[in-house]
C-alpha positions as CSV (number, residue, x, y, z in Angstrom):
1,M,18.1,-46.8,68.5
2,S,21.6,-46.5,67.2
3,L,22.6,-48.2,64.0
4,P,25.2,-50.9,64.5
5,S,28.2,-51.5,62.3
6,G,27.2,-53.6,59.3
7,S,24.0,-51.6,58.8
8,I,22.7,-50.8,55.3
9,I,21.5,-47.2,54.8
10,S,19.6,-46.3,51.6
11,I,19.1,-42.7,50.5
12,E,16.1,-41.9,48.4
13,G,14.3,-39.0,46.8
14,G,13.5,-37.4,43.4
15,I,15.9,-36.7,40.6
16,G,18.3,-34.0,41.6
17,V,17.4,-33.9,45.3
18,G,21.0,-34.7,46.4
19,K,21.0,-38.4,47.1
20,T,24.5,-39.1,45.8
21,S,25.9,-36.0,47.6
22,L,24.4,-37.1,50.9
23,A,25.5,-40.7,50.4
24,R,29.1,-39.5,49.9
25,I,28.9,-37.3,53.0
26,L,27.5,-40.1,55.2
27,A,30.0,-42.6,53.9
28,E,32.9,-40.4,54.9
29,E,31.3,-39.4,58.2
30,L,30.4,-43.0,59.2
31,D,33.5,-44.6,57.6
32,A,31.1,-46.7,55.5
33,E,31.3,-48.4,52.1
34,L,29.7,-46.4,49.4
35,I,27.4,-48.0,46.7
36,L,26.3,-45.7,43.9
37,E,23.9,-46.4,41.1
38,E,25.1,-46.0,37.6
39,P,22.5,-44.2,35.5
40,A,24.9,-43.1,32.8
41,A,25.9,-46.7,32.2
42,N,22.4,-47.5,31.0
43,P,22.7,-47.7,27.2
44,F,19.0,-47.0,26.7
45,L,18.7,-43.9,28.9
46,M,19.3,-41.3,26.2
47,D,16.8,-43.1,23.9
48,F,14.3,-43.1,26.8
49,Y,14.5,-39.3,27.3
50,R,14.0,-38.8,23.5
51,D,11.1,-41.3,23.2
52,P,9.9,-42.6,26.6
53,R,7.1,-44.8,25.3
54,R,9.3,-46.7,22.9
55,W,12.3,-47.2,25.2
56,G,10.7,-47.3,28.7
57,L,10.7,-51.1,29.1
58,Q,14.3,-51.6,28.0
59,T,15.4,-48.7,30.2
60,Q,13.7,-50.0,33.3
61,I,14.7,-53.6,32.9
62,T,18.3,-52.5,32.4
63,F,18.1,-50.5,35.6
64,L,16.4,-53.3,37.5
65,L,19.2,-55.8,36.6
66,S,22.0,-53.4,37.4
67,R,20.5,-52.5,40.8
68,H,19.8,-56.2,41.5
69,R,23.5,-57.0,40.8
70,Q,24.7,-54.3,43.1
71,M,22.2,-55.0,45.9
72,A,22.4,-58.8,45.9
73,D,26.1,-58.5,46.5
74,L,25.4,-56.6,49.8
75,R,24.6,-59.8,51.7
76,Q,28.2,-60.9,51.3
77,R,29.7,-57.4,52.0
78,S,27.7,-57.1,55.2
79,L,29.5,-60.1,56.6
80,F,32.5,-57.9,57.0
81,N,30.6,-55.8,59.5
82,R,31.1,-52.4,57.8
83,T,28.2,-50.0,57.3
84,I,27.0,-49.6,53.7
85,I,25.6,-46.4,52.3
86,A,23.6,-46.7,49.0
87,D,22.3,-43.7,47.1
88,Y,19.2,-45.6,46.1
89,L,16.6,-48.2,47.4
90,F,16.0,-51.3,45.3
91,D,12.3,-50.5,45.3
92,K,12.9,-47.2,43.6
93,D,12.9,-49.0,40.3
94,R,9.3,-49.9,40.6
95,I,8.4,-46.3,41.4
96,F,9.9,-45.2,38.0
97,A,8.5,-48.2,36.2
98,A,5.0,-47.3,37.5
99,L,5.4,-43.9,35.9
100,N,7.1,-44.8,32.7
101,L,5.5,-48.1,31.5
102,E,2.1,-48.9,30.1
103,D,0.0,-51.5,31.9
104,R,1.1,-54.6,30.0
105,E,4.7,-53.6,30.2
106,F,4.4,-52.9,33.9
107,A,2.8,-56.3,34.6
108,L,5.8,-57.9,32.8
109,Y,8.2,-55.8,34.7
110,Q,6.5,-56.6,38.0
111,N,6.9,-60.4,37.4
112,L,10.6,-60.0,36.9
113,A,11.1,-57.6,39.8
114,E,9.3,-59.9,42.2
115,A,11.4,-62.9,41.0
116,L,14.6,-60.9,41.8
117,A,13.5,-59.2,45.1
118,G,14.2,-62.2,47.3
119,D,17.9,-61.8,46.7
120,I,17.9,-58.2,48.1
121,P,18.7,-57.5,51.8
122,E,16.4,-55.0,53.5
123,P,17.9,-51.7,54.5
124,D,18.3,-50.9,58.2
125,L,17.4,-47.3,57.6
126,V,16.0,-45.3,54.7
127,V,16.5,-41.6,54.4
128,Y,13.9,-40.0,52.1
129,L,14.9,-36.5,50.9
130,Q,11.6,-34.8,50.2
131,A,11.6,-31.7,48.0
132,P,9.1,-30.0,45.6
133,P,9.4,-30.4,41.9
134,E,10.5,-26.8,41.5
135,R,13.6,-27.4,43.7
136,L,14.4,-30.6,41.8
137,L,14.2,-28.8,38.5
138,T,16.5,-26.0,39.7
139,N,19.1,-28.6,40.8
140,I,18.8,-30.5,37.6
141,R,19.4,-27.3,35.6
142,I,22.4,-26.4,37.7
143,R,24.1,-29.8,37.2
144,D,23.2,-29.8,33.5
145,L,23.5,-33.5,32.6
146,E,22.8,-34.0,28.9
147,Y,20.4,-36.9,29.4
148,E,18.3,-34.8,31.9
149,R,17.8,-31.7,29.8
150,S,14.4,-32.9,28.6
151,L,13.0,-33.3,32.1
152,N,10.0,-31.0,32.8
153,I,8.1,-29.9,35.8
154,D,5.1,-32.1,35.0
155,Y,7.1,-35.3,35.1
156,L,8.9,-34.2,38.3
157,Q,5.5,-33.4,39.9
158,S,4.3,-36.9,39.0
159,L,7.5,-38.4,40.4
160,C,7.2,-36.5,43.7
161,E,3.6,-37.6,44.1
162,T,4.5,-41.2,43.4
163,Y,7.4,-41.1,45.9
164,N,5.2,-39.6,48.6
165,R,2.5,-42.3,48.1
166,F,5.1,-45.0,48.2
167,F,6.6,-43.8,51.5
168,I,3.2,-43.3,53.2
169,H,3.1,-47.1,53.4
170,W,6.7,-47.9,54.1
171,D,7.1,-50.0,57.3
172,R,10.0,-52.4,56.5
173,S,12.7,-50.4,58.3
174,P,13.1,-47.1,60.1
175,L,12.4,-44.1,57.8
176,L,13.8,-40.6,58.1
177,I,11.7,-38.1,56.0
178,V,13.8,-35.1,55.5
179,N,12.4,-31.7,54.5
180,A,14.9,-30.9,51.7
181,A,13.0,-28.0,50.1
182,R,15.5,-25.4,51.2
183,I,18.4,-27.1,52.9
184,D,22.0,-27.3,51.6
185,F,23.8,-30.1,53.4
186,V,26.8,-29.7,51.0
187,K,27.7,-26.1,51.8
188,N,25.8,-25.4,55.0
189,E,27.6,-26.9,58.0
190,T,24.6,-26.5,60.3
191,H,22.2,-28.3,58.0
192,R,24.8,-31.1,57.4
193,A,25.5,-31.6,61.1
194,R,21.8,-31.8,62.0
195,L,21.2,-34.3,59.2
196,I,24.1,-36.5,60.2
197,A,22.9,-36.4,63.8
198,A,19.4,-37.5,62.8
199,V,20.9,-40.5,60.9
200,R,23.1,-41.4,63.8
201,E,20.1,-41.2,66.2
202,A,17.6,-42.9,63.9
203,R,14.7,-44.5,65.8
204,A,12.2,-47.1,64.8
205,G,9.2,-46.1,62.8
206,T,8.9,-42.9,60.7
207,V,10.7,-39.7,61.9
208,Y,10.3,-36.3,60.2
209,V,13.4,-34.1,60.1
210,N,13.8,-30.5,59.3
211,P,17.5,-29.5,59.4
212,E,16.6,-25.8,59.1
213,E,15.1,-25.8,62.6
């Protein structure tokens, strides 16, 4: 299988794993249009990190509507037959909502998410960068964004577990699961070349990739 022009490729993984960096690399390599999420534009995000229980629902609904706006627009863009690289999957919002919301809030969120999901085109390929929470926390500390300073290893562990459970059941498009525990596709040319090749040669089903080997 070789992805044709006009394909939608979504990059996923835990906070700090390198989704945006890889999306930028692939967009340049494949001459693709780049779609980036906008976490800093969420007016509730700082409040959420200070008090997750109080501000979780507002934060998640704001993210949901923002991602819906971006992703719903992809149907029109794909008509121009240019590959699109996004640094997130629309479904990621439910992953975070499941972690951050209490049961009644999550039920309300689910109703809204399901009403919006029909507008969203399915990706032609998902790249899941899989890394342990320790690696994520190291990367988060290095980039030192103010609104991420309160993140801790327990939250990241729960996030990694939720992501892994989610992708065990993924069957809506080809899926590349990349062992990102020790790779550096930004500075290491070998790792980057192997990862780009795996994307170019993506096959149906789930494929596991270790760019170190």
